[in-house]
N, C-alpha and C positions, 0 to 999 in steps of 0.2 A: 622404489619400483625397479625391477630387474632390467638389464640391458635388452633382453628378449622382448619384454613388454613394450619398451620404448620403440623397438624396431617394428613391432606389430602395429602400433599406433601410427608410426611414420608411414608405413605402407599404405594405410587408408587415407591419410590426411596430407600427403605431400602437396596436394593442390592448394592448400592453405599456407604453404611455406612455413610449416611448424618448425621452430627452433628448439623449443623445450615444452614438453606437454605434461601437465598434471604433476609436477614435482613439488616438493616442499620448499618453494622459494622463500627466502628470508628477506622480508621487507626491511629497508633501512630508513624509510621515511613514510609520511602519511600518503596513502595511495590516492590517485586521482581517478574519479569514476566517470566513464563516458556512457550515457544512457540516451536512447532515442527520445525526442521531445514528445510531449503529449499534444493532443489536438482535438478539435471538434470533429464530429463525423462529417465525411465528405458529402453525404446526402442526408442531412439531419431531418428527423421526424418533427412534425408539428407537436409541440408540447403544451400548447395553450389549454388543452383539456386535461392535462395531468393535474390531479388534485393534490393538495397538501397532504403530508403524512397525517394520519389520524392517531393521536396519542392514546395509548392503552397501557395498562399496567403489565409489565413483563418481568420475568426473572432475568437476572444477569446471564449473559451468554456463557457457554462453557469455555469458549476461547476469547482471548483479547482483554481479560480483566485480571492480569497478575497484580500483585501488590506494587511492583515496579518493573520497568524494563529499560533496556539501554539501546539507543540508536545513535550510531556514529559517535560513540564515546560519551554521550550525555544520558543521564538517568532520569526517567520520568516516573512519578508516583501517581498511580491512578486513584481517582476519588471513589469512595464507598457509596456516595449518593450524589445526585445532581442538585440536591436541595440548596436553594438560594444562589445558584450559579448565575452570574450576569457579568458580561465582560465586553469591552469594546476593543477592536483591533482589526487586523487585516484578514481578509478572506480571499481564498483562491479557489480554483475548481479543477477537477480532473475528468478526463473523458475517454477517448478511444484506446489509449495506451493500457488502461486497466479494465476495460469493459469485459465482463465475463470472468475475470479473475477473482480469486478468493480474497475476501476482506479479512481483517483481523478477527472478526467475530465468527468467521468460517462461512459466511454467506457469500454468494457470488455478487460482485459489483455490477449494478445495472445503472448505466449513465442516464437512463430515461426515468429512473425512479427518484423520489424525493428523499434523498439520503445525504449524509455528510460524514466527514471524518474529524475526530477531535483527539488531542493527545492524552487527555486525562479523564474525561467524563466516563461514567460507567457505560458499558455496551450491553443492551441498547439504551439510549436516552432520547428524549424528544426536546427539541429546542426551537424557539422562534428566532429567526435571523432577519434583521432589518438592515437594509442598505441605507446608510446614513447620508449617502450622496443624492439619492432620489426618493427615499421614503418607502420603497417597495419592501414587502414582507413575505416570508414563506415560513412554513413549518416543516421541519425535516426530522427524520429518524437517524440518529447517530449510530452507525454500525461498523465503523472503521477507525483506524488510528492515523494520525497525521494532522496538519501538514508539518513536516520537519524542515521548515524554512524560516529564516529570520523575519520576525515581525508578524507572522500569520498565526491566527488562533483557530481557524476552521477551514476545511476543504470541502467545497460543495460539489454535488453531482452536477453533471452537465445540465440536466433539466432544471434543477434548482437555480443554477447560475443564470440560465436564460430568463427565468422568471424574476430574478433580482436585477436583470439588466447589466450584467458584469462580464459576459462572455467576450465581447470585443476587447475590452481593456485588460481582462485577465485577472484583475484583483479589484477589491472594493473595501472601503472602510465600513465596518458593520458593528452592530450590537447583537450579541448572542445571549438569549435568556432561556434558562431551563423551564420546561413546562411540566406541571404535575398532572398526569393523565386523569386523576380523580376529580380535578376541578375543571377539566376541559369539556365543553358541551359535546354531546354525542353528534357524530357526523357519519354520512355514508362511507362505506369502505372505499379506499382509493382504487381508481381504475388501474388494472394491470396493463403495463405497457411493454414488458419484455420479459422473457424467461430464457435465461442463458445458463449453460452448464458451467460450474466452477472449474477453474484450472489451477491457478497457482498463487495468486497474491495473498499471502497470509501476513500481511504487512504489518509490521511496524515499519512502515513504508520506508518508502524509498526515499521508500525512499526518502527510501530514503529517505543550522539548528539553533534555535534560540529559545530561551526560557519563556514560557507563557507569562503574559502580564498578569498581575494579581487580580483575582476575581473580586467583583463588588458584590457584597452580600445583600440579598433582599429577603423579605419574609415570605417564604413559600413552604409547602409541606413536602416532606421527603416521600418518595415512592417506596413502599415497603418491598423488601426483598425476602422471599421465603427462606426460612432457615434451612430448607432442604435444597437450596440452589446448588447445582453441580459444581465440583471443584474446578478451578481454573488452571490453565497451563502457564507456568512461569516462563517468561521469555527473557533470557539473559542477553542474547545477541541474535541478530538475524542469521538464518541458515541459508547457504547457497550451495549449488552444485557446480564445481569448477570443471570445465570441459576442455580447456586448452590454455596455453600460454605462448605468446609470440613476441619476437623481437620487433615485428612490424605491426603498426596500428592498422594498416590497410588489410593485412591478412587476418587480424583479429576481427575486424569489422565484417569481413567476408564470412567467417564462421558464424559470427553473431547473427548476421542476416539469414543464413541458411537455417539456423536453429529457430529463429523467430518465425520462419515460414511453417514450422511444425505446429504452431499455435499451442505451445505447452506452457507458456508463461513469459514473464519479463526476462529479458536477457541483457546483461550489462557488460561493459569492459572496464576493468580496473587497471590503471597504470601503477606499477610499483618499481622502485629502485631496489635491486637485490644485490647480493654478493656476486652474482654472475652478470650484472648489468641491468638495463631497463627492460621490463617485459610488460606485455599487455595481456591480462588474464580475462578469459571469457567465462562468465558465471551466469547461471540460471537461478533466479530467485528474486526476493526472499521466499523461502518455502516454509510450509507449516511444520514439517517434522522430517525425520530421516526416512520414514516410510514413503513420503511423497518424493523425496530425493531418489530413492531406489526405483520407484515407478518411472520417473523421468529418465533415469539412466538407462533403463531397459528400452524405453521408447527411442532413445538416441543411438542405440547400437547399430541399426541399419545404416546410419551415416558413417559408420566406422569408428565411432567414439566408444571404446571398450574399457576405458580405465578412468571414468569420471570419479571424482571424490568430493565429499562434502567439506565445506569450510565455513567458518563463522566470521562475520564482519567485525 
């Protein structure tokens, strides 16, 4: 970036105490990521009438089904079929932090719907999840990737977590069993609980890592996938829009907060040791593609952020 470009950015962002903005900082060590914590809604809806997901045969989604993808340096290989999948392990849940943002399948995340995230099952898939601590069961539609956390095999929506009785504790020991829609009894369509515009989460999440425990095979029938299923987008690494770099975490958090107020998607702070010292990078994402990054960059220009650039994690 030219000196003139730096000065232009400085003029608009001196209130954040910018020391270095959007330059090609060379990291010397593994970065530390600061992200706002997830939470239940402040005024939660009554989800007692939210019905289980109703399994139905579906083609694989256009997005979210690459042969493999990498998150935080670990490669995951997606399954071609959910046939015979059965596994026990930890479950977590996600709520307001991602509500309305785009999932890995391209659909908006609705924390009041019966959905879940899984690292390797085809998107979409249907699974029965049993809380082994209390015996409660739910059926959810898997339409997202995650959880990328040690010892966890599935990430439940807020509504599903409430029904499993795991919101307060945050995690639960569960059994996850794939369902063949063709063998599932017909049921009424699930009640719609929320319609929210998608914004930005094309996660191979965030976040955001541990290898999934080996699956226990059982005899079930594979869901057929039409030969004409659309091609999938290969995800090699999460894409982010970097909007600033600071010597002060406080100033980085100030910009992160201002950008979060724009409701354009998840915003994180990455700490990195560079040749020029320690810096805190403010990044929006992960994003679906460069087109989404460009749209967000245009949205941020009224804030004086005129030189945002894309980076991969």
